[in-house]
TORKE-153113 format. One line per 5 residues: for each residue x, y, z of C-alpha. Coordinates in Angstrom, 1 decimal. Example, Ala and Ser with C-alpha at 12.3 -4.5 7.8 and 13.67 -1.06 7.14 Angstrom:
12.3:-4.5:7.8 | 13.7:-1.1:7.1
//
This chain:
243.7:204.9:85.5 | 246.4:207.1:87.1 | 248.5:209.4:84.9 | 251.8:207.8:86.1 | 250.5:204.3:85.4
249.5:205.2:81.9 | 253.0:206.7:81.3 | 254.6:203.5:82.5 | 252.4:201.3:80.3 | 253.1:203.4:77.2
256.8:203.5:78.0 | 256.8:199.7:78.1 | 254.9:199.6:74.8 | 256.9:202.1:72.9 | 260.4:201.1:74.1
260.8:198.1:71.7 | 259.5:200.3:68.8 | 262.0:203.0:69.5 | 265.0:200.6:70.1 | 264.2:198.6:66.9
264.5:201.8:64.9 | 267.7:202.9:66.6 | 266.1:205.9:68.3 | 266.3:207.0:71.9 | 263.2:207.3:74.1
263.5:210.6:75.9 | 260.2:210.9:77.7 | 256.5:209.9:77.8 | 253.9:212.3:79.1 | 250.2:212.0:79.6
248.7:215.3:80.5 | 245.6:217.4:80.3 | 245.7:220.8:78.7 | 242.4:222.6:78.8 | 239.6:220.1:78.0
241.9:217.7:76.1 | 244.3:214.9:77.1 | 247.6:214.5:75.3 | 249.9:211.5:75.1 | 253.3:212.8:74.1
256.2:210.6:73.2 | 259.6:212.3:72.7 | 262.3:210.5:70.7 | 265.8:211.4:69.6 | 268.7:210.1:67.6
272.2:211.2:66.7 | 271.8:213.9:64.1 | 268.2:214.7:65.1 | 264.7:213.3:64.5 | 262.8:213.8:61.2
259.1:213.9:60.6 | 259.4:210.4:59.0 | 261.0:209.1:62.2 | 258.1:210.5:64.2 | 255.6:208.9:61.8
257.2:205.4:62.1 | 256.9:205.5:65.9 | 253.4:207.1:65.9 | 252.0:204.5:63.5 | 253.5:201.5:65.3
252.5:202.8:68.7 | 249.0:203.7:67.6 | 248.5:200.1:66.4 | 249.6:198.7:69.8 | 247.4:201.2:71.7
244.4:200.3:69.5 | 244.9:196.6:70.3 | 245.4:196.9:74.1 | 243.3:200.1:74.7 | 245.0:201.0:78.0
243.7:204.6:78.1 | 240.0:205.1:78.9 | 239.6:208.8:78.0 | 239.9:210.3:74.5 | 243.4:211.7:73.9
245.7:213.0:71.1 | 248.9:211.1:70.4 | 251.9:213.2:69.6 | 255.4:211.9:68.7 | 258.1:214.5:68.4
261.7:215.5:69.1 | 262.4:216.8:72.6 | 263.9:219.9:71.0 | 267.2:221.6:71.5 | 266.3:222.8:75.0
265.3:219.2:76.1 | 264.6:218.3:79.7 | 267.2:216.1:81.4 | 265.4:213.3:83.4 | 267.4:210.1:83.4
270.9:209.4:84.6 | 272.2:208.9:81.1 | 270.9:212.4:80.2 | 273.1:213.9:82.9 | 276.1:212.0:81.5
275.4:212.8:77.9 | 275.0:216.5:78.4 | 277.8:217.0:81.0 | 279.6:220.3:80.3 | 276.6:221.9:78.6
274.6:224.9:79.7 | 271.5:224.1:81.7 | 268.7:225.8:83.6 | 267.6:224.3:86.9 | 264.1:225.1:88.2
263.2:224.3:91.8 | 259.9:223.5:93.4 | 260.7:225.8:96.3 | 263.0:228.9:96.2 | 266.4:229.0:97.8
267.2:232.5:99.1 | 264.2:233.8:97.1 | 265.5:232.2:93.8 | 263.9:229.3:92.0 | 265.9:229.3:88.7
269.6:228.7:88.4 | 271.8:228.5:85.3 | 275.2:227.1:84.8 | 277.4:224.4:83.2 | 276.3:220.9:84.1
278.7:218.9:86.2 | 276.5:215.9:86.5 | 274.3:213.9:88.8 | 276.1:212.4:91.8 | 274.4:210.6:94.6
271.0:212.2:93.9 | 272.4:215.7:93.6 | 272.5:217.8:90.4 | 275.6:219.8:90.2 | 276.2:222.9:88.1
278.9:225.6:87.9 | 277.5:229.1:87.8 | 278.8:232.0:85.7 | 280.4:233.2:88.9 | 282.4:229.9:88.9
280.5:228.7:92.0 | 279.6:225.0:92.3 | 275.9:224.6:93.1 | 274.2:221.4:94.1 | 270.5:220.6:94.3
268.7:217.5:95.6 | 267.1:215.9:92.6 | 263.7:215.5:94.4 | 263.6:219.2:95.0 | 264.1:220.0:91.3
261.1:220.6:89.1 | 263.0:220.5:85.8 | 266.5:220.6:84.4 | 266.8:221.5:80.7 | 269.5:222.4:78.3
269.7:226.1:77.4 | 271.1:227.6:74.2 | 272.5:231.1:74.4 | 273.0:233.1:71.2
//
């Protein structure tokens, strides 16, 4: 089964678990690292996620996965927090973290540069907008962006 299809199936399965426990589903990834496959579910909540929160979701999701068995190959299930430097993927992420420092990585360079940093202005009509340290507004087509993630500067 295709990676994207598995991610969609697991997202559908885990969403009620996450919502019933007042967590936020941040992302679901199914990927191969070395010889092993990993199913990673990232959750969050106001004030942060604890190990107990991850265990609640992991146990409930494991039970559902065991019943339906949608994944053919052997894999490791991991449920965790997305971390402080979490990726921004959905429209609500761009609203929630507006005004925060982000790093934008592109698939293809613009003027020889693939990584841009600045304050997030938001996502408008398919374009990610940031304000650079030089106070320039930069816009990137969302489909040309590999990842947008929060950055913390100390």
